[in-house]
C-alpha positions, 0 to 999 in steps of 0.5 A, a space after each residue: 431949238 431943233 438944232 440943239 435937240 439934234 445936237 443933245 440926241 446924237 450925244 447920247 447916241 454916240 455916248 450909248 454907241 462907246 459903252 456898247 462897244 466897250 462891253 462887247 470887247 470885254 469877253 465874259 464880262 461880269 462887271 466893269 470897273 473904271 479905275 477901280 471903281 465898280 460901275 455895275 456887276 457882282 463883287 469877284 466870288 471867292 472860291 475857298 477862304 475868305 479873309 480880312 486884314 487888318 494892320 497895326 503898326 506900333 506908333 505909326 507917325 510916318 505912313 508905314 501902314 500905307 507903305 504896308 498896305 500897298 506892298 501886302 500879297 494878303 491885301 492885294 489878292 483879299 478880294 479873291 480869296 485863298 483855295 484852303 488854310 493852308 494856301 493862306 498860311 503860305 502866302 501869309 509867310 510870304 508876305 512877312 518876308 516881303 514886308 520886312 524886306 520893304 520895311 529895311 529899304 525904308 530904313 527900318 533894320 530893326 522891325 519886327 513882322 508878326 502875323 496872327 490868323 484868328 489870334 493864332 501866331 502864323 508859325 502855329 497855325 497848321 499845328 492847331 488845325 483839327 478834323 473839326 476845323 471849317 475849312 470855309 469859315 472866314 478867317 481873320 488875319 492880323 499884321 502886326 509891325 513893330 518897325 523900331 527906329 528909323 536908322 539914319 547914315 553915320 560915318 561914311 568914306 569912299 576911297 580908291 586903291 590906288 592914286 590917279 592923274 584924275 578921279 570924280 568927286 569921292 564925297 559920299 554927299 555928292 551921290 545922295 548919302 548925306 550924314 543924318 539923313 535916313 538910311 535907305 538900301 535903294 539909296 546906297 545901292 544908288 549911289 554905288 552905281 553912280 560912283 562906279 558910273 562916274 569912274 567910267 565917264 572920267 576914262 576908266 573903262 573897268 572901274 569896279 567896287 573892290 571892297 564894300 562895308 555897309 553896317 547898320 549899328 543898332 545900338 546907335 540906329 546908325 548905318 555906315 558905309 565904307 566903299 573902295 573902288 579899284 579904278 583899273 587902267 584909263 583908256 582911250 577908244 581904240 580901233 572901231 570894229 562894226 560887225 553884222 552889216 551886209 548891205 550897209 557899208 561897215 565904214 559908214 556905220 563907224 563914221 556915223 557912231 562918232 567914235 574916234 580913235 584916240 579919244 578919252 573913254 566915256 560911256 556917254 558917248 556910246 550911248 549918244 552913238 547907239 541912239 544915233 545909229 538906231 536913227 538910220 532906218 536900215 538899221 533894226 538893233 545896235 549892240 555895242 561891245 567893249 574891249 575886255 582890257 586895255 591894251 599896250 597902248 592904253 586903248 580899247 577897241 569897240 565893236 558895234 554889233 548892228 542888225 539890219 532891216 529888210 531894205 525894201 518895204 511897202 505898204 497903205 493906209 486908210 482913213 475915213 470920214 462922213 465929211 471928208 470922204 475916204 482916203 488911200 495912200 499906197 508907199 514904197 520905199 528903200 532904206 539903204 539905196 545906195 549902200 550908206 542909209 540912203 532913204 527913198 519913198 515913193 508914194 500916192 494917195 487919192 482922197 475925198 472919195 464919195 464926196 462930190 463925185 470925180 470932181 471932188 477927187 484929191 489926189 497926189 503922188 510924189 517922192 522923198 530921198 535923204 542922204 544922212 551925214 551929208 555935212 557931219 554925222 547929225 546933218 541929213 540932205 533931203 529932197 522932195 518932189 510931188 504932183 498934186 490935186 487938191 479939191 476942197 470946196 474953197 478951191 480946186 488947185 493943180 500943182 507941181 513941187 520941189 524941195 531940196 535942204 538939210 536936217 540937223 540933229 541938235 539933240 535927241 529931242 530937238 531938230 530942225 531944217 531950212 530948205 528952198 522949195 519951188 511950186 507952181 500951181 494953177 488954182 480957181 478960188 473966189 478970186 478967180 483962176 490964176 497962176 502962180 510960181 512961188 519960191 519959198 525958204 522954209 525953216 523949222 524946229 521941232 521938239 519932241 519928248 513924247 513918249 510915243 508918237 502914235 499914242 503919246 500918254 506923256 512929254 511935250 510936243 512943239 514946232 516953230 516953223 517960217 517960210 518967206 515966200 515970193 511969187 515971182 509970177 504976180 510980183 508979190 512976197 509974204 511970210 508964213 509962220 506957224 507956232 504949235 504946242 502939244 502936252 500929255 498929262 497922265 493922272 495915274 501911275 499906269 496911264 490910263 487917263 491922260 488929258 491932251 491939249 494942243 494950241 496952235 497960231 498961224 499967220 501970213 503977213 506981208 500981202 493981201 488975202 487976194 495976193 496969197 495963193 489959196 494953198 497958202 492960205 490958212 483955213 479950219 476944220 477937218 479931222 486934225 482941226 475943227 471935227 464935226 466941220 468938213 476939210 478946210 470948210 471954216 474962214 472968211 467968206 467972199 461972195 458966198 465962198 470961203 476963202 481962207 485967212 490970214 491968221 489962226 488960233 487954235 485949241 484941242 482939249 482930249 481926256 483919254 481914258 482907257 477903260 480896258 486894256 484894249 479900249 479907250 473912251 476919249 471925250 474931247 472939244 476942238 475950237 478955231 477963229 481964223 482971220 483975214 488979218 495978219 493977226 486974230 482980231 477976235 472979230 470973226 466967228 470962232 467955231 466949236 466942235 465937240 464929241 467922244 471917240 472911241 480907241 482900239 489898242 492894236 500892236 501899231 497904235 490906237 484905232 480911232 472912231 470920232 463922233 463929233 458935234 458943230 457947235 457953231 451956227 454956219 450955212 450948209 453944215 452936217 449935223 455930225 461927223 465921223 472919223 476913222 483913222 489910226 493914232 490919236 488925234 494929235 
């Protein structure tokens, strides 16, 4: 009962703290609204002419009233009123033109929009004003709409000025123009743009519209569309020029672009080249310039204008947790070590500062080197070396680690890698003090469509890995595997409310728990796992000490609410179970942590402050944990 009362009190305290910080982070706040709902505070004060707006759409059976309400400036600015009646008239005139354009975009080419203010036609309002007119009196605005018929597509034709050996489809229906369907100008414009782009994709870089005739027939309420394309000359890629590269090899940039002289022109190739070049850390930006004309040899030159980043960089990060202590990381890197985009990063970190004195410190240092385009343009070579000491409560490890492998980009969203690695370690844990010499062959695939890695508000992220390992010092072998998926669901167009979820499964098969090094066993707990518990403190127990397990099932759920442009609130829950079997039996304890977080959004990413409560009983657990870091939890 006492623990429950403590948890409830801490939850209320954390919520109060977050709300207080929200209010403090809202300068001169007179009211707070969440998603348009006023929580407290007065309505905005109208300084000038207050007015009401009524919309009257004749025979509205297609939802035009809602569309007009979303478009109208009069409605959008109604809460603050107008400075005076002349300003209200000017706003109404702009609204009339805006609404007429919006109705045409819906295929209502015969629509009539009229606006009255206090029963007087808009164009007569100013003339009706007298010295006795009360400028401060509220005004009644009425928007009357005669939508007329919804125009439909009639006869349509796509033609070309000259015959060509190859041509894209010239049927308007392929581009979304279907006879009898609503004739909306945005659909027509998109179809014409797509037609021109299809001609360019067919190898005609200078294809353009030679003639277009779009006619609305008011007698039949139909729209006729006639478009004629001038293809121009077909082209292949000519010479590839690179400008703007000073430290980076121009030849390497040209090779990495994958544009081969003599291949048919296709703008999709240029898009892929830009994406590929921007993945080089030494390149800041890429501008692609197509030649002005097709040469006598039928080729078009391509120029890549690149802007380089500074080759050297350094920095540091810090993270804080009341359970796991403070961690500091410092790093130095080079983005173009030998002139062909090679990358080198050296880093060092100290963690668990403030937990168990000097004996509890964790530290690691190492270097990562990568050379792009080692086998082909999408395959990189990487090498890693690391020395580290880990000292969670469950074990103490001193280790040296080397890794050599290849990574490959299959497409912009999918990457994979395979490597060979070796680790020499000395570990003291619940099973004693032993040495391990482990050779591994790790392989992984990563699929990532997130819109922002530091603060994702949409997309999907998935990871799958398998690592066969052999402990040559103790004649043991095992296979570690991991599958993790995270998804982000926005509830509104502005993405002020996002539901984020993550599920994970891990397994180690082929050896007993004691034969697997503690560094390869599976634990839960900590800021990236189940918040509210110490780092790597959850798992099977042997002789009163956590040993880690051979499998894990875990899930996390967050509701990310952006209350103001700078402040967000995130209630969350984490859950995990760790088993000493290679597949969870669900007979082991299930650990749950929950809490609330505060986010302060910066250009680098959100600063995260999470307050978490452990909801599952565990010996020696703390009442709560506080975590501070940069970026969302996942």
